[in-house]
N, C-alpha and C positions, 0 to 999 in steps of 0.2 A: 426963545424960551419953547416953542414950539418944533426944535429942529428933529429931535428925536420921532416926533409924529409924523412929521414930513418925511424924513425916511422911511418911516417904517412902510409909508403908503406909496411911497417910489418904488420900492422893493417888491411890495404886493402886486404892485402895476408890472413890475418887470418878469416876475413868476409868469404871471397870467398871461403875457404876451409869449414867454417860452414857451409855454403848454399851449396855446392857442395863438399864432400868431396873427390871424384876421381880425383877433381883437384889434389890433395896432392899426 
Protein backbone atom coordinates (compact mmCIF):
# COMPACT_ATOMS: atom_id res chain seq x y z
CA UNK A 1 0.00 0.00 0.00
CA UNK A 2 2.86 2.36 0.77
CA UNK A 3 5.03 1.21 -2.11
CA UNK A 4 4.64 4.54 -3.89
CA UNK A 5 5.72 6.48 -0.81
CA UNK A 6 8.70 4.21 -0.24
CA UNK A 7 9.72 4.53 -3.89
CA UNK A 8 9.60 8.34 -3.75
CA UNK A 9 11.63 8.30 -0.53
CA UNK A 10 14.31 6.07 -2.05
CA UNK A 11 14.44 8.20 -5.20
CA UNK A 12 14.88 11.39 -3.17
CA UNK A 13 17.72 9.74 -1.23
CA UNK A 14 19.37 8.71 -4.51
CA UNK A 15 19.16 12.28 -5.82
CA UNK A 16 20.66 13.59 -2.59
CA UNK A 17 23.51 11.07 -2.87
CA UNK A 18 24.18 12.03 -6.47
CA UNK A 19 24.37 15.72 -5.64
CA UNK A 20 26.23 15.23 -2.32
CA UNK A 21 28.06 11.86 -2.21
CA UNK A 22 29.36 12.51 1.31
CA UNK A 23 25.77 12.13 2.60
CA UNK A 24 25.92 8.39 1.83
